[in-house]
C-alpha positions in Angstrom: -31.3 39.3 -22.7 -33.6 37.8 -25.6 -37.4 37.1 -25.2 -36.3 33.1 -25.3 -34.0 33.0 -22.7 -36.2 35.2 -20.4 -39.4 33.5 -20.7 -37.4 30.5 -19.7 -35.9 31.9 -16.3 -39.6 33.9 -15.5 -41.1 30.1 -16.2 -38.3 28.2 -13.9 -38.6 31.1 -11.0 -42.3 31.0 -11.3 -42.7 26.7 -11.6 -40.2 26.5 -8.8 -42.2 28.5 -6.5 -45.7 27.5 -6.9 -44.5 23.6 -7.2 -42.9 24.1 -3.9 -46.0 26.1 -2.3 -48.4 23.1 -3.3 -46.9 20.9 -0.5 -48.7 22.8 1.7 -52.0 21.4 1.1 -50.2 17.7 0.9 -51.5 15.9 4.3 -47.8 14.3 4.7 -46.6 17.9 4.9 -49.0 18.6 8.1 -47.7 19.4 11.5 -44.3 19.7 12.8 -43.2 15.8 12.3 -44.7 16.5 8.3 -42.9 19.7 8.4 -39.5 18.6 9.4 -39.4 15.1 8.3 -42.1 14.6 5.7 -43.4 11.5 7.6 -41.2 9.3 5.6 -43.2 10.4 2.0 -39.9 11.3 0.0 -38.8 8.3 -2.1 -35.5 7.9 -1.8 -34.1 8.6 -4.8 -35.9 12.5 -4.4 -33.6 13.0 -0.8 -30.5 11.7 -3.1 -31.1 14.3 -5.3 -31.4 16.9 -2.6 -28.5 15.6 -1.2 -26.5 16.3 -4.3 -28.1 19.8 -4.6 -27.1 20.8 -1.7 -23.6 19.6 -1.8 -23.7 22.0 -5.3 -24.2 25.9 -4.8 -23.9 28.6 -7.4 -20.4 29.3 -6.0 -18.9 26.0 -7.2 -20.7 26.1 -10.3 -18.7 29.1 -11.0 -15.6 28.6 -9.2 -14.7 25.4 -10.1 -14.9 26.0 -13.8 -12.4 29.2 -12.8 -10.2 27.2 -11.2 -9.8 24.5 -13.9 -9.2 27.5 -16.9 -6.6 29.1 -14.5 -4.7 25.9 -13.5 -5.4 22.5 -13.7 -7.7 20.0 -12.4 -6.6 20.3 -8.5 -10.4 21.3 -7.3 -11.1 17.5 -8.6 -9.3 16.6 -5.8 -12.3 17.9 -3.3 -14.9 15.7 -4.9 -13.1 12.7 -5.1 -13.3 12.5 -1.2 -17.3 13.1 -1.0 -18.1 9.3 -1.8 -15.3 8.3 0.7 -16.5 10.5 3.9 -20.6 9.6 2.3 -19.3 5.9 3.5 -18.4 6.9 6.9 -21.7 8.6 7.2 -23.6 5.8 5.7 -22.0 3.8 8.4 -21.9 5.8 11.2 -23.7 8.9 11.6 -26.9 7.8 9.9 -27.6 4.8 12.2 -26.7 7.4 14.9 -29.4 10.2 14.0 -31.9 7.5 13.3 -31.6 6.5 16.8 -32.0 9.8 18.5 -34.9 10.7 19.7 -34.6 14.5 18.3 -34.9 15.8 14.7 -31.6 17.9 15.8 -28.4 16.7 15.0 -27.1 18.5 18.0 -28.8 16.7 20.8 -26.6 14.2 20.6 -23.9 16.8 22.0 -26.3 17.1 25.0 -26.3 13.8 25.5 -22.5 13.4 25.7 -21.4 16.7 26.9 -24.5 18.8 28.6 -26.4 21.8 27.4 -23.6 23.9 26.3 -22.3 21.8 23.9 -26.0 21.3 21.9 -26.7 25.4 22.2 -22.7 25.8 20.8 -23.1 23.3 17.8 -26.5 24.8 16.8 -25.8 28.2 17.1 -22.6 28.3 15.1 -24.9 26.2 12.5 -27.0 29.1 12.6 -24.7 31.7 12.3 -22.9 30.0 9.4 -25.5 28.5 7.3 -27.7 32.2 7.2 -24.2 33.7 6.7 -23.7 31.8 4.0 -26.6 31.8 2.3 -26.8 35.7 2.3 -23.4 35.2 0.6 -24.8 32.7 -1.9 -27.7 35.2 -2.7 -25.1 38.5 -3.1 -23.1 36.3 -5.4 -25.8 35.1 -7.4 -27.4 38.7 -8.0 -23.7 40.1 -8.7 -23.4 37.4 -11.5 -26.6 38.2 -13.1 -25.5 42.1 -13.0 -22.8 41.3 -14.6 -24.4 39.3 -17.2 -27.6 40.9 -18.1 -27.3 44.2 -15.9 -30.0 43.2 -13.6 -30.3 44.8 -10.5 -28.5 43.4 -7.6 -30.9 44.5 -4.5 -33.8 43.2 -6.5 -32.4 40.1 -7.9 -31.3 39.5 -3.9 -35.3 39.9 -3.2 -36.6 37.9 -5.3 -34.6 34.7 -5.4 -34.4 35.1 -2.0 -38.0 35.7 -1.0 -39.2 33.3 -3.6 -36.9 30.4 -1.8 -38.3 31.7 1.7 -42.1 31.5 0.7 -41.8 27.6 -1.0 -39.9 26.6 2.3 -42.0 28.1 4.8 -45.4 26.8 3.6 -44.1 23.4 2.2 -41.6 22.3 4.8 -38.9 19.5 4.1 -40.8 17.8 1.4 -40.9 21.1 -0.8 -37.5 21.7 -0.4 -36.7 17.8 -1.2 -39.0 18.2 -4.1 -37.9 21.5 -5.1 -34.2 20.3 -4.9 -34.8 17.4 -7.0 -36.2 19.7 -9.8 -33.5 21.7 -9.7 -30.9 18.8 -9.4 -32.4 18.0 -12.7 -32.0 21.7 -14.3 -28.6 22.1 -13.0 -27.1 19.0 -14.9 -29.1 19.9 -18.2 -27.2 23.0 -17.9 -24.0 21.1 -17.4 -24.4 19.2 -20.3 -25.7 21.6 -22.3 -22.9 23.9 -22.3 -20.2 21.0 -22.5 -22.1 20.0 -25.9 -21.8 23.9 -26.8 -17.9 23.8 -26.3 -17.2 20.3 -27.7 -19.0 21.1 -31.3 -18.0 24.5 -31.2 -13.9 24.0 -30.7 -12.7 26.0 -33.6 -9.7 23.4 -34.4 -11.8 20.1 -33.6 -12.0 18.4 -30.0 -9.3 16.0 -30.8 -6.8 19.0 -31.1 -8.3 20.8 -28.2 -7.6 17.6 -26.6 -4.1 17.1 -27.6 -3.2 21.0 -26.7 -5.0 20.5 -22.9 -2.9 17.2 -22.3 0.5 18.7 -23.6 0.0 21.9 -21.2 -1.2 19.6 -18.0 -4.3 21.2 -17.6 -5.6 17.6 -16.4 -3.2 17.8 -13.4 -4.4 17.2 -10.0 -1.4 19.4 -8.5 1.9 18.8 -7.2 2.0 15.6 -4.7 5.2 16.7 -2.6 4.9 16.5 1.0 7.3 19.5 1.4 4.8 22.5 0.8 1.8 22.9 3.1 1.3 26.6 2.1 -0.4 25.8 -1.3 -3.1 24.0 -2.8 -1.2 21.0 -3.4 -2.8 17.2 -4.1 -2.5 16.5 -0.2 -3.6 19.7 1.1 -6.8 19.6 -0.6 -7.2 16.1 -0.1 -6.8 16.3 3.5 -8.9 19.9 3.8 -11.7 17.8 1.8 -11.5 14.6 3.9 -12.5 16.8 6.8 -14.9 19.2 5.0 -17.0 16.6 3.9 -17.2 14.7 6.9 -18.5 17.8 8.8 -20.7 18.3 6.0 -22.5 15.1 5.7 -21.5 13.6 9.1 -22.7 16.8 11.4 -24.6 19.4 9.1 -28.1 19.7 10.3 -29.2 20.4 6.4 -27.9 16.8 5.2 -28.4 15.1 8.7 -32.6 16.3 8.5 -32.3 14.4 5.3 -31.3 11.0 7.1 -34.3 11.3 9.3 -36.5 12.3 6.2 -36.1 8.8 4.7 -38.6 5.9 5.5 -35.9 3.4 6.8 -32.8 3.1 7.8 -31.7 1.4 4.3 -33.5 4.3 2.4 -31.4 7.0 4.4 -28.4 5.1 3.6 -29.0 4.4 -0.3 -30.2 8.7 -0.4 -26.6 9.6 1.0 -25.0 7.3 -1.1 -26.9 8.2 -4.2 -26.6 11.7 -3.8 -22.4 12.0 -2.6 -21.5 9.3 -5.9 -23.7 11.4 -8.2 -21.9 14.7 -6.7 -18.4 13.2 -8.2 -19.1 13.0 -11.9 -20.9 16.3 -12.2 -18.1 18.0 -10.7 -16.5 16.5 -13.6 -18.3 17.9 -16.0 -17.7 21.7 -13.6 -13.8 21.5 -14.4 -14.4 19.9 -18.0 -16.2 23.6 -18.7 -13.2 25.3 -17.2 -10.7 23.2 -19.1 -12.7 23.2 -22.2 -12.9 27.4 -22.1 -9.2 27.1 -21.6 -9.2 25.4 -24.9 -11.8 27.2 -26.8 -10.2 30.9 -26.2 -6.7 30.0 -26.7 -7.6 28.7 -30.4 -9.2 32.0 -30.6 -6.3 34.5 -29.3 -7.5 37.8 -28.8 -11.4 37.0 -28.5 -11.3 37.3 -25.5 -10.6 41.0 -23.9 -7.8 41.2 -21.2 -9.9 42.7 -18.6 -12.0 39.2 -18.6 -9.1 37.5 -19.1 -7.3 39.0 -15.9 -10.3 37.9 -13.8 -10.7 34.4 -14.2 -14.0 34.3 -12.1 -15.5 36.2 -15.3 -14.6 34.1 -18.0 -17.3 31.5 -17.3 -20.1 34.2 -17.4 -18.2 36.2 -20.4 -19.0 32.7 -22.3 -22.6 32.1 -21.2 -23.0 36.1 -22.5 -21.5 36.3 -25.9 -21.0 32.7 -27.0 -24.2 30.1 -26.2 -27.3 29.8 -28.3 -30.3 31.2 -28.1 -32.2 29.2 -24.7 -28.9 27.5 -24.0 -28.1 30.7 -21.8 -31.9 30.6 -20.1 -31.3 26.6 -19.2 -27.5 27.8 -17.8 -28.8 30.6 -15.8 -31.5 29.0 -14.5 -29.4 26.0 -13.5 -27.2 28.8 -11.7 -30.1 29.9 -10.3 -30.9 26.5 -9.1 -27.6 25.6 -7.5 -28.8 28.9 -5.2 -31.8 28.2 -4.5 -31.4 24.5 -3.3 -28.9 25.7 -0.9 -30.7 28.4 0.5 -34.1 26.9 1.1 -31.9 23.5 2.8 -30.3 26.2 5.3 -34.0 27.7 5.8 -35.5 24.5 6.7 -32.8 22.7 9.0 -32.4 26.2 10.5 -35.7 26.6 11.3 -35.8 22.7 12.7 -32.5 23.5 14.9 -34.5 26.7 16.2 -37.7 24.6 17.0 -36.0 21.8 18.6 -33.0 23.2 20.4 -34.5 26.1 21.6 -38.3 26.6 21.3 -38.8 23.5 22.7 -35.4 23.0 24.9 -36.0 26.1 26.8 -39.1 28.0 26.6 -41.9 25.4 26.1 -41.1 21.8 26.4 -44.8 20.5 26.0 -45.7 23.1 23.3 -48.6 21.9 21.1 -48.2 20.6 17.4 -49.7 23.6 16.2 -47.6 25.9 18.2 -44.6 24.2 16.9 -45.5 24.3 13.3 -45.7 28.3 14.3 -42.5 28.5 15.0 -41.0 26.5 12.2 -42.9 28.5 9.7 -42.0 32.0 12.0 -38.4 30.9 12.2 -38.1 30.1 8.6 -39.6 33.4 7.8 -37.2 34.9 10.1 -34.1 33.2 8.4 -35.1 34.1 5.0 -35.0 37.4 5.7 -31.9 37.4 7.4 -30.1 36.1 4.6 -31.7 38.5 2.3 -30.2 41.3 4.9 -26.7 39.6 4.9 -27.1 39.8 1.3 -27.7 43.5 1.3 -25.0 43.9 3.7 -22.0 42.5 1.8 -23.4 44.3 -1.3 -20.1 46.5 -2.4 -17.9 45.3 0.3 -16.1 42.4 -1.3 -13.4 42.3 1.2 -16.0 41.4 3.4 -16.4 37.7 1.7 -13.0 36.7 2.3 -13.3 38.0 6.0 -16.5 36.0 6.4 -15.1 32.7 5.1 -11.9 32.8 7.6 -14.4 33.9 10.4 -16.5 30.6 9.2 -13.2 28.7 9.6 -12.7 29.8 13.3 -16.6 28.9 14.1 -16.5 25.7 12.6 -13.1 24.4 13.5 -14.5 22.8 17.0 -17.6 21.5 15.6 -16.2 18.1 14.0 -13.9 17.3 16.8 -16.5 17.8 19.2 -19.1 15.2 17.5 -15.7 12.9 16.9 -14.6 13.0 20.6 -18.3 12.1 21.6 -18.6 9.2 19.4 -15.2 7.7 20.1 -14.7 7.9 23.9 -17.3 7.8 26.5 -14.4 8.8 29.4 -14.8 12.3 28.3 -16.0 14.6 30.7 -18.1 17.9 29.9 -15.5 20.5 31.2 -12.9 18.4 29.5 -14.6 18.5 26.3 -15.5 22.5 27.0 -11.5 23.1 27.8 -11.0 20.9 24.3 -13.3 22.9 22.5 -11.3 26.2 23.7 -8.0 25.0 22.5 -9.5 23.8 19.3 -11.1 27.0 18.4 -7.6 28.8 19.7 -5.3 26.7 17.1 -7.9 27.3 13.9 -7.8 31.5 14.8 -3.8 30.9 15.2 -3.8 28.9 11.5 -6.3 31.6 10.0 -5.0 35.1 11.1 -1.6 34.6 12.6 0.7 32.2 11.1 1.3 31.8 6.9 3.1 28.4 6.8 0.1 26.3 6.4 -2.8 27.1 3.8 -5.6 28.5 5.3 -7.6 25.8 4.3 -6.2 23.5 6.9 -7.8 25.5 9.8 -10.4 22.8 10.0 -8.1 19.6 9.8 -5.8 21.4 12.9 -8.8 22.5 14.7 -10.5 19.3 14.8 -7.5 17.5 15.2 -6.6 19.7 18.6 -9.8 19.4 19.8 -10.3 15.6 19.8 -6.6 14.5 20.8 -6.7 17.1 23.5 -10.0 16.0 25.0 -8.6 12.5 24.8 -5.3 13.7 26.4 -7.7 15.2 29.4 -9.5 11.8 29.9 -6.6 9.7 30.0 -4.5 12.4 32.5 -8.2 12.2 34.7 -7.5 8.0 34.6 -3.7 8.2 35.2 -5.0 10.5 38.6 -7.5 8.3 39.6 -5.0 5.2 39.0 -2.4 6.8 41.1 -4.6 7.6 44.2 -5.0 11.3 43.2 -8.4 12.7 43.5 -9.1 15.3 41.2 -11.8 17.9 41.3 -14.6 16.8 39.0 -18.3 17.9 38.4 -20.4 16.2 41.0 -23.3 15.9 38.3 -25.0 12.4 38.5 -25.6 13.1 34.4 -24.4 9.5 33.0 -22.4 10.2 29.7 
């Protein structure tokens, strides 16, 4: 790696870490409320950029170009649903969370179904997001090793601990503002890469576009309703609606941003800005993949066979061999930025969940503000070290990654359905919701592990639907029994739902 690119990377890492740590001295970041919500000090546009940066991870930065290079623009269908689900989040979930007397999204589940639901939701969130952060750190380190030969363990330590330090000291304001900076770096790197590809196309951009069009590289996939085992348009679209509704609707990493806004109107503006910005940027991601295809097909033999065989390595190969000095540094900084923004959001929101759902709920209900801040910082450090530890555990065990994504589907399959059940029906009891949750998890496990007629991505669709409709069915059955004079055994809890 040349000196210019290395200077850019070091300057970025040091600069963003120092900038994040500087919020430790801000008055608006003091106290537990300042740590988790920022006292409304962050402007709407910064919160919106933070939501956008959390939506984009280094995985999507690399995976979307790889998919577009290998096939078509089917991956973009996922992005089409983000603005749609953002509207639902703005209309339903933003008012819901801002009217809760808690910074934890999962306190809503306790209000509806009891303490077990809150613990289930917060525990699943902590396990999934911490493991996801570890996977992101590992994949980032693996990429930098491929590009520059850097040590994987050392990269994990440097990036992971730098992110942990500013998240621990600066709280949510540090996360929001560093996310905003990182989103600008990410967009700048993306546009620079597209510019280089357009102006260095061997046969000119006009001829390249003609070849792209004639080969069907802009297709969104098959529109067949008969194939549910492949990544068709409809499989991707339906999966994306559910997963983005889960992200923007019930994921603490996003819901905490809604609470951080100064008022309801500001929260709505923030979620709309972040979500609507996601679509054009992901268009740029898939455009990079398609332009890479045009670039290398115009120069047969330029791409080594071993690189062509592994489509995920094409973009890193281009970064390493074809980008001008300086542009490489900016683009790699953008990839690191995408990873750090996702990890920092997880650390801050995870610490909030530990403090609100576990410490104040069970250990010390009347904890002082000082004690809460200490717990928040300690939890941030713990989650940061746990993420780094998980990243170390998966070094050299690539099969563990695909296994984890399947397990993630099982863990998260019931979450969205449980929230929707709580929002839609007031008749479903705690016991009925618990049985429905077990049914939803069982359906997800069946789809993921025991059948092949449906694509694995549809596990969240089947799991959410099974939980939601079985819960409604139990409530209707109970009502029918009472109507006909039967008296089934129900909970005698005086809690009103």
